[in-house]
C-alpha positions as CSV (number, residue, x, y, z in Angstrom):
1,X,0.0,0.0,0.0
2,X,1.5,3.3,-1.0
3,X,0.7,6.8,0.2
4,X,-1.3,7.4,-3.0
5,X,-3.8,4.7,-1.8
6,X,-4.5,6.4,1.5
7,X,-5.2,9.9,0.2
8,X,-8.8,11.0,-0.1
9,X,-10.3,10.9,-3.6
10,X,-11.4,14.5,-3.3
11,X,-8.7,16.8,-2.0
12,X,-9.9,18.7,1.1
13,X,-8.3,22.0,1.8
14,X,-6.5,22.4,5.2
15,X,-9.0,24.2,7.5
16,X,-9.2,25.1,11.2
17,X,-12.4,23.1,11.7
18,X,-13.8,20.1,9.7
19,X,-15.7,21.1,6.5
20,X,-18.8,19.1,7.4
21,X,-19.1,20.9,10.7
22,X,-18.7,24.2,9.0
23,X,-21.4,23.2,6.5
24,X,-23.7,22.2,9.4
25,X,-23.2,25.5,11.1
26,X,-24.0,27.4,7.9
27,X,-27.1,25.2,7.4
28,X,-28.3,25.8,11.0
29,X,-27.8,29.5,10.7
30,X,-29.5,29.9,7.4
31,X,-32.5,27.7,8.4
32,X,-32.9,29.7,11.7
33,X,-32.8,33.0,9.9
34,X,-35.2,31.6,7.2
35,X,-37.6,30.3,9.9
36,X,-37.7,33.7,11.6
37,X,-38.4,35.4,8.3
38,X,-41.1,32.9,7.5
39,X,-42.7,33.0,11.0
40,X,-45.5,35.3,9.9
41,X,-46.6,32.6,7.4
42,X,-46.8,30.0,10.2
43,X,-48.4,32.5,12.5
44,X,-51.3,32.9,10.1
45,X,-51.6,29.2,9.7
46,X,-51.7,28.8,13.5
47,X,-54.7,31.2,13.5
48,X,-53.0,33.4,16.1
49,X,-53.1,30.5,18.6
50,X,-49.5,31.2,19.5
51,X,-47.6,34.5,19.7
52,X,-45.2,35.3,16.9
53,X,-41.9,35.4,18.8
54,X,-42.4,32.1,20.7
55,X,-43.3,30.4,17.4
56,X,-40.2,31.9,15.7
57,X,-38.0,30.5,18.5
58,X,-39.8,27.1,18.3
59,X,-39.2,27.1,14.5
60,X,-35.5,27.8,15.2
61,X,-35.4,24.9,17.6
62,X,-36.8,22.6,14.9
63,X,-34.4,23.9,12.3
64,X,-31.4,23.4,14.7
65,X,-32.7,19.9,15.6
66,X,-32.9,19.1,11.9
67,X,-29.4,20.4,11.3
68,X,-27.6,18.5,14.0
69,X,-29.7,15.3,13.9
70,X,-30.7,14.7,10.3
71,X,-28.4,17.3,8.7
72,X,-25.2,15.4,9.2
73,X,-26.6,12.3,7.6
74,X,-27.8,14.5,4.7
75,X,-24.4,16.1,4.4
76,X,-22.8,12.7,4.1
77,X,-25.4,11.8,1.4
78,X,-24.7,15.1,-0.4
79,X,-21.0,14.3,-0.4
80,X,-21.7,10.8,-1.8
81,X,-24.3,12.1,-4.3
82,X,-22.0,14.8,-5.7
83,X,-18.9,12.6,-5.7
84,X,-18.7,12.4,-9.5
85,X,-20.1,15.8,-10.3
86,X,-17.9,18.6,-11.6
87,X,-16.9,21.1,-8.9
88,X,-19.1,23.9,-10.3
89,X,-22.2,21.7,-10.1
90,X,-21.6,20.2,-6.6
91,X,-23.3,23.0,-4.8
92,X,-26.5,22.3,-6.7
93,X,-26.2,18.6,-5.9
94,X,-26.1,19.6,-2.2
95,X,-29.0,22.0,-2.7
96,X,-31.1,19.2,-4.2
97,X,-30.5,17.0,-1.2
98,X,-31.4,20.0,1.1
99,X,-34.5,20.6,-0.9
100,X,-35.8,17.1,-0.4
101,X,-34.5,16.7,3.2
102,X,-35.8,19.9,4.7
103,X,-39.0,19.7,2.6
104,X,-39.8,16.3,4.0
105,X,-38.8,17.5,7.5
106,X,-41.2,20.5,7.2
107,X,-43.9,18.3,5.9
108,X,-43.7,15.9,8.8
109,X,-42.5,17.8,11.8
110,X,-43.8,21.4,11.2
111,X,-47.3,20.2,10.2
112,X,-47.5,17.8,13.1
113,X,-46.5,20.5,15.5
114,X,-48.9,23.1,14.1
115,X,-51.8,20.5,14.0
116,X,-51.1,19.5,17.6
117,X,-51.5,23.1,18.7
118,X,-54.6,23.8,16.5
119,X,-56.4,20.6,17.6
120,X,-55.9,21.5,21.3
121,X,-57.2,25.0,21.1
122,X,-60.3,24.0,19.2
123,X,-59.3,25.1,15.7
124,X,-59.5,23.1,12.6
125,X,-56.3,21.4,11.5
126,X,-54.3,22.4,8.4
127,X,-55.8,21.9,5.0
128,X,-53.9,20.0,2.2
129,X,-53.0,23.3,0.6
130,X,-51.6,24.7,3.8
131,X,-49.6,21.5,4.3
132,X,-48.3,21.9,0.7
133,X,-47.3,25.5,1.4
134,X,-45.3,24.4,4.5
135,X,-43.5,21.7,2.6
136,X,-42.7,24.0,-0.3
137,X,-41.4,26.7,2.1
138,X,-39.2,24.1,3.8
139,X,-38.0,22.8,0.5
140,X,-37.0,26.3,-0.6
141,X,-35.2,27.0,2.7
142,X,-33.4,23.6,2.5
143,X,-32.3,24.4,-1.0
144,X,-30.8,27.7,0.0
145,X,-29.2,26.4,3.2
146,X,-27.5,23.5,1.6
147,X,-26.4,25.6,-1.4
148,X,-24.8,28.2,0.8
149,X,-23.3,25.5,3.0
150,X,-21.4,24.1,0.0
151,X,-20.4,27.5,-1.4
152,X,-19.2,29.0,2.0
153,X,-17.9,26.0,3.8
154,X,-14.2,26.7,3.3
155,X,-14.5,30.3,4.3
156,X,-16.2,29.5,7.6
157,X,-13.9,26.6,8.3
158,X,-11.0,28.9,8.2
159,X,-12.6,31.3,10.6
160,X,-12.7,29.2,13.8
161,X,-13.8,32.0,16.1
162,X,-16.7,33.0,13.9
163,X,-17.7,29.3,13.5
164,X,-17.7,28.8,17.3
165,X,-19.7,31.9,17.9
166,X,-22.3,30.9,15.3
167,X,-22.5,27.4,16.8
168,X,-23.0,28.7,20.3
169,X,-25.7,31.2,19.0
170,X,-27.6,28.4,17.2
171,X,-27.5,26.2,20.3
172,X,-28.7,29.0,22.6
173,X,-31.5,30.0,20.3
174,X,-32.4,26.3,19.9
175,X,-32.5,25.7,23.6
176,X,-34.7,28.7,24.2
177,X,-37.0,27.4,21.5
178,X,-37.1,24.0,23.1
179,X,-37.9,25.5,26.5
180,X,-40.8,27.5,25.0
181,X,-42.0,24.4,23.2
182,X,-41.9,22.3,26.4
183,X,-43.7,25.0,28.3
184,X,-46.4,25.4,25.6
185,X,-47.1,21.7,25.3
186,X,-47.2,21.3,29.1
187,X,-50.0,23.9,29.1
188,X,-51.8,22.3,26.2
189,X,-51.6,18.8,27.4
């Protein structure tokens, strides 16, 4: 076995933190910002059953949970999926995986969460059109997040301080969202 046999097939640049971790940090940040921006959409779907800011924080928690639970598996899938693509098309391969992954997550997790709130406050659950809008919104956010993760991964991986600050911010916002969600469901159930 020679040293040529042990090198990775795709050359990875030398960075301060692993590229996959920097990609996950970017995805978590983009999804959190996207969910905060899209919170008014969900607020109208919730029929004002929940205040806007708590819902935005809960949505951030679900985005961060996706990123650090499912997201790493999807990043690995993205790397495998784009293995034979030219470098200029790789970001779009990542984006396709993000589109499907976060679209399905939104379809299953966000709609279940919203329906569990609506059912307990006496409102009608989401219609098929509303469920489709949530899935489409999640797919668009996933596309953008994974695209940016591939395009900006090396830049963030070389800025260790910024990466750690972003990671801490995502974890703090996610934990606050989790605490709000626990409190909300303890009142509802």
